[in-house]
Backbone as JSON Lines, residues from 0, in Angstrom:
{"i":0,"aa":"M","n":[-63.9,12.74,-123.62],"ca":[-64.87,13.81,-123.77],"c":[-66.05,13.3,-124.58]}
{"i":1,"aa":"W","n":[-67.2,13.88,-124.28],"ca":[-68.42,13.58,-125.03],"c":[-68.84,14.87,-125.69]}
{"i":2,"aa":"F","n":[-68.94,14.85,-127.01],"ca":[-69.35,16.02,-127.79],"c":[-70.7,15.77,-128.44]}
{"i":3,"aa":"L","n":[-71.56,16.78,-128.41],"ca":[-72.82,16.79,-129.15],"c":[-72.8,18.06,-130.0]}
{"i":4,"aa":"I","n":[-72.77,17.89,-131.34],"ca":[-72.6,19.01,-132.26],"c":[-73.8,19.08,-133.19]}
{"i":5,"aa":"P","n":[-74.55,20.2,-133.19],"ca":[-75.62,20.36,-134.18],"c":[-75.04,20.29,-135.59]}
{"i":6,"aa":"A","n":[-75.74,19.61,-136.48],"ca":[-75.23,19.36,-137.83],"c":[-76.27,19.76,-138.87]}
{"i":7,"aa":"P","n":[-75.89,20.67,-139.77],"ca":[-76.8,20.98,-140.89],"c":[-77.09,19.71,-141.68]}
{"i":8,"aa":"A","n":[-78.24,19.67,-142.33],"ca":[-78.66,18.49,-143.09],"c":[-77.59,18.06,-144.09]}
{"i":9,"aa":"E","n":[-76.93,19.04,-144.72],"ca":[-75.91,18.7,-145.72],"c":[-74.73,17.95,-145.08]}
{"i":10,"aa":"A","n":[-74.35,18.32,-143.88],"ca":[-73.25,17.64,-143.2],"c":[-73.63,16.21,-142.86]}
{"i":11,"aa":"V","n":[-74.87,16.01,-142.41],"ca":[-75.32,14.65,-142.1],"c":[-75.4,13.83,-143.38]}
{"i":12,"aa":"E","n":[-75.88,14.44,-144.44],"ca":[-75.97,13.73,-145.72],"c":[-74.59,13.34,-146.23]}
{"i":13,"aa":"R","n":[-73.63,14.23,-146.12],"ca":[-72.28,13.99,-146.63],"c":[-71.53,12.95,-145.79]}
{"i":14,"aa":"H","n":[-71.59,13.07,-144.47],"ca":[-70.78,12.23,-143.59],"c":[-71.56,11.09,-142.94]}
{"i":15,"aa":"G","n":[-72.86,11.19,-142.98],"ca":[-73.7,10.19,-142.31],"c":[-73.46,8.76,-142.74]}
{"i":16,"aa":"P","n":[-73.35,8.47,-144.03],"ca":[-73.16,7.06,-144.42],"c":[-71.93,6.41,-143.77]}
{"i":17,"aa":"R","n":[-70.82,7.1,-143.76],"ca":[-69.61,6.53,-143.17],"c":[-69.76,6.37,-141.66]}
{"i":18,"aa":"L","n":[-70.26,7.42,-140.99],"ca":[-70.42,7.37,-139.54],"c":[-71.47,6.36,-139.12]}
{"i":19,"aa":"R","n":[-72.59,6.35,-139.83],"ca":[-73.65,5.39,-139.51],"c":[-73.19,3.96,-139.77]}
{"i":20,"aa":"G","n":[-72.38,3.78,-140.81],"ca":[-71.85,2.45,-141.09],"c":[-71.01,1.93,-139.93]}
{"i":21,"aa":"A","n":[-70.19,2.82,-139.37],"ca":[-69.36,2.44,-138.22],"c":[-70.25,2.11,-137.02]}
{"i":22,"aa":"L","n":[-71.28,2.9,-136.8],"ca":[-72.21,2.64,-135.68],"c":[-72.93,1.31,-135.87]}
{"i":23,"aa":"A","n":[-73.44,1.08,-137.08],"ca":[-74.18,-0.16,-137.35],"c":[-73.28,-1.39,-137.19]}
{"i":24,"aa":"A","n":[-72.06,-1.31,-137.71],"ca":[-71.14,-2.44,-137.58],"c":[-70.81,-2.71,-136.11]}
{"i":25,"aa":"H","n":[-70.58,-1.65,-135.36],"ca":[-70.27,-1.8,-133.93],"c":[-71.44,-2.44,-133.18]}
{"i":26,"aa":"A","n":[-72.64,-1.94,-133.42],"ca":[-73.82,-2.46,-132.73],"c":[-74.13,-3.9,-133.14]}
{"i":27,"aa":"A","n":[-73.75,-4.28,-134.36],"ca":[-74.04,-5.63,-134.86],"c":[-73.01,-6.67,-134.42]}
{"i":28,"aa":"E","n":[-71.87,-6.24,-133.91],"ca":[-70.86,-7.21,-133.46],"c":[-71.48,-8.1,-132.39]}
{"i":29,"aa":"P","n":[-71.38,-9.42,-132.55],"ca":[-72.01,-10.33,-131.58],"c":[-71.6,-10.06,-130.13]}
{"i":30,"aa":"G","n":[-70.34,-9.77,-129.89],"ca":[-69.9,-9.5,-128.52],"c":[-70.57,-8.26,-127.94]}
{"i":31,"aa":"N","n":[-70.7,-7.22,-128.74],"ca":[-71.37,-6.0,-128.27],"c":[-72.85,-6.23,-128.03]}
{"i":32,"aa":"R","n":[-73.5,-6.96,-128.94],"ca":[-74.94,-7.24,-128.78],"c":[-75.18,-8.04,-127.51]}
{"i":33,"aa":"E","n":[-74.36,-9.08,-127.29],"ca":[-74.55,-9.93,-126.11],"c":[-74.25,-9.17,-124.83]}
{"i":34,"aa":"L","n":[-73.22,-8.35,-124.82],"ca":[-72.89,-7.56,-123.64],"c":[-74.02,-6.59,-123.31]}
{"i":35,"aa":"R","n":[-74.59,-5.97,-124.34],"ca":[-75.7,-5.05,-124.1],"c":[-76.91,-5.79,-123.55]}
{"i":36,"aa":"R","n":[-77.21,-6.95,-124.11],"ca":[-78.33,-7.75,-123.6],"c":[-78.11,-8.12,-122.14]}
{"i":37,"aa":"R","n":[-76.88,-8.52,-121.81],"ca":[-76.57,-8.86,-120.42],"c":[-76.75,-7.66,-119.5]}
{"i":38,"aa":"W","n":[-76.29,-6.49,-119.94],"ca":[-76.45,-5.28,-119.14],"c":[-77.93,-5.0,-118.89]}
{"i":39,"aa":"E","n":[-78.74,-5.15,-119.94],"ca":[-80.17,-4.88,-119.82],"c":[-80.86,-5.89,-118.92]}
{"i":40,"aa":"R","n":[-80.39,-7.12,-118.9],"ca":[-81.01,-8.16,-118.07],"c":[-80.54,-8.14,-116.62]}
{"i":41,"aa":"E","n":[-79.22,-8.04,-116.42],"ca":[-78.69,-8.27,-115.08],"c":[-77.71,-7.23,-114.59]}
{"i":42,"aa":"G","n":[-77.36,-6.29,-115.44],"ca":[-76.37,-5.29,-115.06],"c":[-74.96,-5.79,-115.33]}
{"i":43,"aa":"L","n":[-74.02,-4.87,-115.31],"ca":[-72.62,-5.19,-115.56],"c":[-71.75,-4.43,-114.57]}
{"i":44,"aa":"G","n":[-70.57,-4.93,-114.33],"ca":[-69.59,-4.2,-113.54],"c":[-69.03,-3.05,-114.36]}
{"i":45,"aa":"P","n":[-68.34,-2.13,-113.71],"ca":[-67.82,-0.94,-114.41],"c":[-66.94,-1.24,-115.62]}
{"i":46,"aa":"E","n":[-66.08,-2.24,-115.54],"ca":[-65.17,-2.53,-116.65],"c":[-65.94,-3.04,-117.86]}
{"i":47,"aa":"E","n":[-66.88,-3.95,-117.62],"ca":[-67.68,-4.47,-118.73],"c":[-68.57,-3.37,-119.31]}
{"i":48,"aa":"L","n":[-69.17,-2.57,-118.44],"ca":[-70.01,-1.49,-118.93],"c":[-69.19,-0.49,-119.73]}
{"i":49,"aa":"E","n":[-67.96,-0.26,-119.33],"ca":[-67.1,0.65,-120.09],"c":[-66.86,0.12,-121.5]}
{"i":50,"aa":"C","n":[-66.76,-1.19,-121.66],"ca":[-66.61,-1.77,-123.0],"c":[-67.81,-1.41,-123.87]}
{"i":51,"aa":"L","n":[-69.0,-1.38,-123.28],"ca":[-70.19,-0.98,-124.02],"c":[-70.2,0.51,-124.32]}
{"i":52,"aa":"A","n":[-69.77,1.3,-123.36],"ca":[-69.9,2.75,-123.46],"c":[-68.89,3.38,-124.41]}
{"i":53,"aa":"V","n":[-67.9,2.63,-124.84],"ca":[-66.91,3.16,-125.79],"c":[-67.43,2.87,-127.19]}
{"i":54,"aa":"G","n":[-67.91,3.91,-127.85],"ca":[-68.46,3.75,-129.18],"c":[-67.39,3.85,-130.27]}
{"i":55,"aa":"P","n":[-67.78,3.58,-131.5],"ca":[-66.82,3.51,-132.6],"c":[-66.43,4.86,-133.21]}
{"i":56,"aa":"L","n":[-67.22,5.88,-133.03],"ca":[-66.94,7.13,-133.75],"c":[-65.67,7.82,-133.3]}
{"i":57,"aa":"G","n":[-65.31,7.68,-132.05],"ca":[-64.08,8.28,-131.56],"c":[-62.83,7.57,-132.06]}
{"i":58,"aa":"E","n":[-62.99,6.44,-132.71],"ca":[-61.86,5.71,-133.24],"c":[-61.45,6.19,-134.63]}
{"i":59,"aa":"D","n":[-62.33,6.89,-135.32],"ca":[-62.05,7.4,-136.66],"c":[-62.07,8.93,-136.6]}
{"i":60,"aa":"L","n":[-61.03,9.47,-135.98],"ca":[-61.0,10.92,-135.74],"c":[-61.0,11.73,-137.03]}
{"i":61,"aa":"D","n":[-60.38,11.24,-138.08],"ca":[-60.38,11.98,-139.35],"c":[-61.81,12.17,-139.86]}
{"i":62,"aa":"A","n":[-62.59,11.11,-139.85],"ca":[-63.98,11.2,-140.32],"c":[-64.8,12.09,-139.4]}
{"i":63,"aa":"L","n":[-64.59,11.95,-138.11],"ca":[-65.36,12.73,-137.14],"c":[-65.03,14.21,-137.25]}
{"i":64,"aa":"Y","n":[-63.75,14.55,-137.31],"ca":[-63.36,15.95,-137.41],"c":[-63.81,16.55,-138.74]}
{"i":65,"aa":"A","n":[-63.78,15.79,-139.81],"ca":[-64.26,16.28,-141.11],"c":[-65.75,16.59,-141.03]}
{"i":66,"aa":"A","n":[-66.5,15.72,-140.38],"ca":[-67.94,15.96,-140.23],"c":[-68.19,17.2,-139.39]}
{"i":67,"aa":"W","n":[-67.5,17.31,-138.26],"ca":[-67.72,18.46,-137.4],"c":[-67.26,19.75,-138.05]}
{"i":68,"aa":"E","n":[-66.22,19.69,-138.88],"ca":[-65.78,20.89,-139.58],"c":[-66.89,21.4,-140.51]}
{"i":69,"aa":"D","n":[-67.62,20.48,-141.12],"ca":[-68.73,20.86,-141.99],"c":[-69.93,21.37,-141.2]}
{"i":70,"aa":"C","n":[-69.93,21.18,-139.9],"ca":[-71.03,21.68,-139.07],"c":[-70.86,23.17,-138.78]}
{"i":71,"aa":"G","n":[-69.65,23.67,-138.95],"ca":[-69.41,25.09,-138.74],"c":[-69.93,25.56,-137.41]}
{"i":72,"aa":"K","n":[-70.64,26.62,-137.45],"ca":[-71.24,27.19,-136.24],"c":[-72.76,27.03,-136.33]}
{"i":73,"aa":"A","n":[-73.19,25.77,-136.43],"ca":[-74.61,25.46,-136.6],"c":[-75.43,25.77,-135.35]}
{"i":74,"aa":"G","n":[-74.78,25.98,-134.25],"ca":[-75.52,26.28,-133.03],"c":[-74.73,25.87,-131.82]}
{"i":75,"aa":"P","n":[-75.3,26.06,-130.65],"ca":[-74.58,25.7,-129.43],"c":[-74.32,24.19,-129.4]}
{"i":76,"aa":"Y","n":[-73.14,23.83,-128.98],"ca":[-72.78,22.43,-128.86],"c":[-72.46,22.14,-127.41]}
{"i":77,"aa":"A","n":[-72.26,20.87,-127.12],"ca":[-71.92,20.47,-125.76],"c":[-70.64,19.66,-125.77]}
{"i":78,"aa":"A","n":[-69.85,19.84,-124.75],"ca":[-68.64,19.05,-124.53],"c":[-68.54,18.77,-123.04]}
{"i":79,"aa":"V","n":[-68.55,17.5,-122.68],"ca":[-68.46,17.09,-121.29],"c":[-67.22,16.21,-121.15]}
{"i":80,"aa":"S","n":[-66.45,16.49,-120.13],"ca":[-65.26,15.67,-119.92],"c":[-65.32,15.02,-118.55]}
{"i":81,"aa":"A","n":[-64.65,13.89,-118.47],"ca":[-64.47,13.19,-117.2],"c":[-63.0,12.84,-117.11]}
{"i":82,"aa":"R","n":[-62.48,12.87,-115.92],"ca":[-61.04,12.67,-115.72],"c":[-60.56,11.26,-116.04]}
{"i":83,"aa":"N","n":[-61.25,10.26,-115.57],"ca":[-60.72,8.9,-115.61],"c":[-61.37,7.98,-116.62]}
{"i":84,"aa":"R","n":[-62.57,8.32,-117.07],"ca":[-63.32,7.4,-117.92],"c":[-64.19,8.2,-118.89]}
{"i":85,"aa":"Y","n":[-64.81,7.48,-119.81],"ca":[-65.7,8.12,-120.77],"c":[-66.94,8.66,-120.06]}
{"i":86,"aa":"P","n":[-67.32,9.91,-120.33],"ca":[-68.47,10.5,-119.63],"c":[-69.76,9.71,-119.77]}
{"i":87,"aa":"V","n":[-70.01,9.14,-120.94],"ca":[-71.28,8.43,-121.13],"c":[-71.33,7.15,-120.31]}
{"i":88,"aa":"L","n":[-70.2,6.67,-119.86],"ca":[-70.21,5.56,-118.89],"c":[-70.98,6.01,-117.65]}
{"i":89,"aa":"G","n":[-70.73,7.25,-117.19],"ca":[-71.46,7.79,-116.05],"c":[-72.93,7.98,-116.34]}
{"i":90,"aa":"V","n":[-73.24,8.44,-117.55],"ca":[-74.65,8.61,-117.95],"c":[-75.34,7.25,-117.93]}
{"i":91,"aa":"A","n":[-74.72,6.25,-118.56],"ca":[-75.33,4.92,-118.66],"c":[-75.55,4.29,-117.29]}
{"i":92,"aa":"H","n":[-74.53,4.33,-116.45],"ca":[-74.67,3.74,-115.12],"c":[-75.65,4.55,-114.27]}
{"i":93,"aa":"G","n":[-75.62,5.86,-114.45],"ca":[-76.52,6.71,-113.68],"c":[-77.98,6.54,-114.07]}
{"i":94,"aa":"L","n":[-78.24,6.45,-115.36],"ca":[-79.63,6.36,-115.83],"c":[-80.15,4.93,-115.86]}
{"i":95,"aa":"G","n":[-79.28,3.98,-116.11],"ca":[-79.69,2.59,-116.2],"c":[-80.1,2.2,-117.61]}
{"i":96,"aa":"P","n":[-80.21,0.89,-117.85],"ca":[-80.45,0.39,-119.2],"c":[-81.78,0.81,-119.81]}
{"i":97,"aa":"E","n":[-82.83,0.9,-119.01],"ca":[-84.14,1.24,-119.58],"c":[-84.15,2.65,-120.16]}
{"i":98,"aa":"R","n":[-83.64,3.61,-119.42],"ca":[-83.58,4.98,-119.93],"c":[-82.6,5.1,-121.1]}
{"i":99,"aa":"M","n":[-81.46,4.43,-120.99],"ca":[-80.47,4.5,-122.07],"c":[-81.03,3.93,-123.37]}
{"i":100,"aa":"A","n":[-81.86,2.92,-123.28],"ca":[-82.43,2.31,-124.48],"c":[-83.3,3.29,-125.26]}
{"i":101,"aa":"A","n":[-83.81,4.32,-124.59],"ca":[-84.66,5.31,-125.25],"c":[-83.85,6.36,-126.03]}
{"i":102,"aa":"L","n":[-82.53,6.39,-125.81],"ca":[-81.69,7.36,-126.51],"c":[-81.25,6.8,-127.86]}
{"i":103,"aa":"P","n":[-81.25,7.63,-128.91],"ca":[-80.78,7.14,-130.2],"c":[-79.26,6.95,-130.2]}
{"i":104,"aa":"G","n":[-78.79,6.14,-131.12],"ca":[-77.36,5.94,-131.27],"c":[-76.84,4.86,-130.33]}
{"i":105,"aa":"W","n":[-75.53,4.91,-130.11],"ca":[-74.85,3.93,-129.26],"c":[-74.09,4.65,-128.17]}
{"i":106,"aa":"F","n":[-74.63,4.72,-126.98],"ca":[-73.94,5.26,-125.82],"c":[-73.25,6.6,-126.12]}
{"i":107,"aa":"G","n":[-74.02,7.54,-126.65],"ca":[-73.48,8.88,-126.91],"c":[-72.98,9.1,-128.31]}
{"i":108,"aa":"D","n":[-72.67,8.03,-129.04],"ca":[-72.32,8.15,-130.45],"c":[-73.62,8.15,-131.24]}
{"i":109,"aa":"V","n":[-73.85,9.22,-131.98],"ca":[-75.14,9.37,-132.65],"c":[-74.99,10.22,-133.91]}
{"i":110,"aa":"V","n":[-75.75,9.86,-134.93],"ca":[-75.81,10.63,-136.17],"c":[-77.29,10.74,-136.52]}
{"i":111,"aa":"L","n":[-77.82,11.95,-136.47],"ca":[-79.25,12.16,-136.71],"c":[-79.48,13.21,-137.78]}
{"i":112,"aa":"T","n":[-80.4,12.93,-138.69],"ca":[-80.87,13.94,-139.63],"c":[-81.75,14.92,-138.86]}
{"i":113,"aa":"P","n":[-82.07,16.06,-139.45],"ca":[-82.99,16.98,-138.76],"c":[-84.32,16.32,-138.4]}
{"i":114,"aa":"E","n":[-84.84,15.5,-139.28],"ca":[-86.12,14.83,-139.0],"c":[-85.99,13.85,-137.85]}
{"i":115,"aa":"E","n":[-84.91,13.08,-137.84],"ca":[-84.69,12.12,-136.76],"c":[-84.48,12.82,-135.43]}
{"i":116,"aa":"L","n":[-83.78,13.94,-135.46],"ca":[-83.55,14.7,-134.24],"c":[-84.87,15.2,-133.67]}
{"i":117,"aa":"R","n":[-85.7,15.79,-134.52],"ca":[-87.0,16.29,-134.03],"c":[-87.85,15.15,-133.47]}
{"i":118,"aa":"A","n":[-87.85,14.01,-134.16],"ca":[-88.64,12.87,-133.69],"c":[-88.13,12.32,-132.37]}
{"i":119,"aa":"S","n":[-86.82,12.4,-132.13],"ca":[-86.25,11.84,-130.9],"c":[-86.29,12.8,-129.71]}
{"i":120,"aa":"L","n":[-86.57,14.07,-129.96],"ca":[-86.54,15.07,-128.88],"c":[-87.43,14.71,-127.69]}
{"i":121,"aa":"P","n":[-88.69,14.3,-127.87],"ca":[-89.5,13.95,-126.69],"c":[-88.89,12.83,-125.84]}
{"i":122,"aa":"A","n":[-88.32,11.83,-126.5],"ca":[-87.7,10.72,-125.75],"c":[-86.47,11.21,-124.99]}
{"i":123,"aa":"V","n":[-85.66,12.05,-125.62],"ca":[-84.47,12.58,-124.96],"c":[-84.86,13.43,-123.76]}
{"i":124,"aa":"E","n":[-85.89,14.25,-123.92],"ca":[-86.37,15.07,-122.79],"c":[-86.84,14.17,-121.65]}
{"i":125,"aa":"A","n":[-87.56,13.1,-121.98],"ca":[-88.07,12.19,-120.94],"c":[-86.93,11.46,-120.23]}
{"i":126,"aa":"V","n":[-85.92,11.03,-120.97],"ca":[-84.79,10.31,-120.38],"c":[-84.09,11.16,-119.33]}
{"i":127,"aa":"F","n":[-83.89,12.43,-119.65],"ca":[-83.13,13.3,-118.74],"c":[-84.01,14.1,-117.78]}
{"i":128,"aa":"D","n":[-85.31,13.81,-117.74],"ca":[-86.22,14.47,-116.81],"c":[-86.13,13.76,-115.46]}
{"i":129,"aa":"L","n":[-85.2,14.22,-114.65],"ca":[-84.94,13.59,-113.36],"c":[-85.35,14.55,-112.24]}
{"i":130,"aa":"D","n":[-86.23,14.08,-111.34],"ca":[-86.58,14.91,-110.19],"c":[-85.42,14.89,-109.2]}
{"i":131,"aa":"G","n":[-85.54,15.59,-108.12],"ca":[-84.44,15.73,-107.16],"c":[-83.85,14.42,-106.68]}
{"i":132,"aa":"A","n":[-84.69,13.48,-106.25],"ca":[-84.2,12.21,-105.72],"c":[-83.6,11.35,-106.84]}
{"i":133,"aa":"A","n":[-84.27,11.32,-107.99],"ca":[-83.76,10.52,-109.11],"c":[-82.45,11.1,-109.62]}
{"i":134,"aa":"R","n":[-82.35,12.4,-109.64],"ca":[-81.11,13.05,-110.08],"c":[-79.96,12.74,-109.11]}
{"i":135,"aa":"A","n":[-80.23,12.87,-107.83],"ca":[-79.19,12.59,-106.83],"c":[-78.72,11.14,-106.94]}
{"i":136,"aa":"A","n":[-79.66,10.21,-107.14],"ca":[-79.29,8.8,-107.27],"c":[-78.48,8.57,-108.54]}
{"i":137,"aa":"A","n":[-78.86,9.21,-109.65],"ca":[-78.12,9.07,-110.91],"c":[-76.71,9.63,-110.77]}
{"i":138,"aa":"E","n":[-76.59,10.77,-110.13],"ca":[-75.26,11.36,-109.92],"c":[-74.39,10.48,-109.03]}
{"i":139,"aa":"E","n":[-74.99,9.89,-108.01],"ca":[-74.24,9.0,-107.11],"c":[-73.73,7.79,-107.88]}
{"i":140,"aa":"R","n":[-74.58,7.2,-108.72],"ca":[-74.16,6.05,-109.52],"c":[-73.08,6.46,-110.53]}
{"i":141,"aa":"A","n":[-73.19,7.66,-111.09],"ca":[-72.18,8.14,-112.03],"c":[-70.83,8.29,-111.33]}
{"i":142,"aa":"V","n":[-70.82,8.86,-110.15],"ca":[-69.57,9.02,-109.38],"c":[-68.95,7.65,-109.12]}
{"i":143,"aa":"E","n":[-69.79,6.7,-108.75],"ca":[-69.32,5.35,-108.45],"c":[-68.57,4.74,-109.65]}
{"i":144,"aa":"V","n":[-69.11,4.87,-110.82],"ca":[-68.51,4.24,-111.99],"c":[-67.4,5.08,-112.62]}
{"i":145,"aa":"L","n":[-67.49,6.4,-112.53],"ca":[-66.45,7.26,-113.09],"c":[-65.23,7.34,-112.2]}
{"i":146,"aa":"R","n":[-65.4,6.94,-110.94],"ca":[-64.31,6.99,-109.96],"c":[-63.77,8.4,-109.77]}
{"i":147,"aa":"S","n":[-64.64,9.36,-109.91],"ca":[-64.29,10.76,-109.67],"c":[-65.59,11.53,-109.51]}
{"i":148,"aa":"D","n":[-65.47,12.81,-109.27],"ca":[-66.67,13.63,-109.17],"c":[-67.46,13.54,-110.46]}
{"i":149,"aa":"C","n":[-68.76,13.64,-110.32],"ca":[-69.64,13.64,-111.48],"c":[-69.54,15.01,-112.14]}
{"i":150,"aa":"P","n":[-69.22,15.06,-113.44],"ca":[-69.23,16.38,-114.09],"c":[-70.59,17.03,-113.88]}
{"i":151,"aa":"G","n":[-70.6,18.27,-113.42],"ca":[-71.84,18.94,-113.04],"c":[-72.89,19.0,-114.13]}
{"i":152,"aa":"D","n":[-72.46,19.0,-115.38],"ca":[-73.41,19.12,-116.48],"c":[-73.7,17.79,-117.18]}
{"i":153,"aa":"L","n":[-73.25,16.7,-116.64],"ca":[-73.37,15.39,-117.28],"c":[-74.81,15.08,-117.69]}
{"i":154,"aa":"F","n":[-75.76,15.38,-116.83],"ca":[-77.16,15.07,-117.12],"c":[-77.92,16.28,-117.66]}
{"i":155,"aa":"D","n":[-77.21,17.38,-117.93],"ca":[-77.88,18.62,-118.35],"c":[-77.56,19.06,-119.76]}
{"i":156,"aa":"V","n":[-76.58,18.46,-120.44],"ca":[-76.13,19.0,-121.72],"c":[-76.96,18.55,-122.91]}
{"i":157,"aa":"A","n":[-77.47,17.36,-122.89],"ca":[-78.11,16.81,-124.09],"c":[-79.38,17.57,-124.48]}
{"i":158,"aa":"V","n":[-80.27,17.79,-123.54],"ca":[-81.57,18.38,-123.88],"c":[-81.44,19.78,-124.5]}
{"i":159,"aa":"P","n":[-80.66,20.7,-123.93],"ca":[-80.55,22.02,-124.57],"c":[-79.97,21.96,-125.99]}
{"i":160,"aa":"V","n":[-79.0,21.08,-126.22],"ca":[-78.42,20.96,-127.56],"c":[-79.47,20.4,-128.52]}
{"i":161,"aa":"W","n":[-80.2,19.37,-128.09],"ca":[-81.24,18.77,-128.93],"c":[-82.29,19.83,-129.27]}
{"i":162,"aa":"R","n":[-82.73,20.59,-128.27],"ca":[-83.76,21.6,-128.51],"c":[-83.27,22.69,-129.46]}
{"i":163,"aa":"A","n":[-82.05,23.16,-129.26],"ca":[-81.51,24.21,-130.12],"c":[-81.34,23.71,-131.55]}
{"i":164,"aa":"A","n":[-80.85,22.49,-131.7],"ca":[-80.69,21.92,-133.04],"c":[-82.05,21.75,-133.72]}
{"i":165,"aa":"A","n":[-83.04,21.3,-132.98],"ca":[-84.39,21.14,-133.54],"c":[-84.96,22.48,-133.96]}
{"i":166,"aa":"A","n":[-84.81,23.5,-133.12],"ca":[-85.32,24.83,-133.44],"c":[-84.66,25.42,-134.67]}
{"i":167,"aa":"A","n":[-83.39,25.09,-134.89],"ca":[-82.66,25.61,-136.04],"c":[-82.82,24.74,-137.28]}
{"i":168,"aa":"G","n":[-83.5,23.6,-137.16],"ca":[-83.67,22.71,-138.3],"c":[-82.45,21.87,-138.62]}
{"i":169,"aa":"H","n":[-81.62,21.61,-137.62],"ca":[-80.41,20.84,-137.82],"c":[-80.56,19.42,-137.3]}
{"i":170,"aa":"G","n":[-79.61,18.59,-137.68],"ca":[-79.46,17.26,-137.13],"c":[-78.41,17.31,-136.02]}
{"i":171,"aa":"L","n":[-77.76,16.18,-135.75],"ca":[-76.8,16.11,-134.66],"c":[-75.79,15.02,-134.93]}
{"i":172,"aa":"I","n":[-74.53,15.3,-134.6],"ca":[-73.48,14.3,-134.62],"c":[-72.81,14.33,-133.25]}
{"i":173,"aa":"G","n":[-72.86,13.21,-132.56],"ca":[-72.28,13.14,-131.23],"c":[-71.32,11.97,-131.14]}
{"i":174,"aa":"A","n":[-70.28,12.15,-130.33],"ca":[-69.31,11.06,-130.15],"c":[-68.51,11.29,-128.88]}
{"i":175,"aa":"Q","n":[-67.97,10.19,-128.39],"ca":[-67.02,10.24,-127.29],"c":[-65.63,10.0,-127.87]}
{"i":176,"aa":"L","n":[-64.67,10.72,-127.36],"ca":[-63.31,10.52,-127.82],"c":[-62.33,10.94,-126.76]}
{"i":177,"aa":"V","n":[-61.13,10.47,-126.93],"ca":[-60.03,10.9,-126.07],"c":[-59.25,11.92,-126.87]}
{"i":178,"aa":"P","n":[-59.31,13.22,-126.44],"ca":[-58.64,14.26,-127.24],"c":[-57.12,14.17,-127.13]}
């Protein structure tokens, strides 16, 4: 499942250092950096891309659940599930490396302060602004890599959550995990 949870500034301040540390360490690992560079240059097969799409935040469920508990009912959140694979694998393969590079965080794992969230909103809106043909192509690529139907809301959940969190003055904590 991929969760995007609006986070009050205090929750980001309290839990952000630990979560961001995990993200930074994951992104800095030489194998992850090289795999991402390869994906951006030449593309990857589904198994290799899945290695990229699995972020670190879902591995520390205690820290993640503690952060989300402090988010309370900060606003509408999103939860997208896929049967066989991580949902953001479908997003990444569907959108491609150039669009994915415009999204903050690491393949759906993200920790943003309210200021960072507001600053990233235009880029997030642009990434998911898909016309009919582009959307159909992205969904087809997502189905191919997820090996199942594309979750209907896969390309629709991020923007409304980002907008609602920005309007409420919140940040965001997002992660993929196996519940």
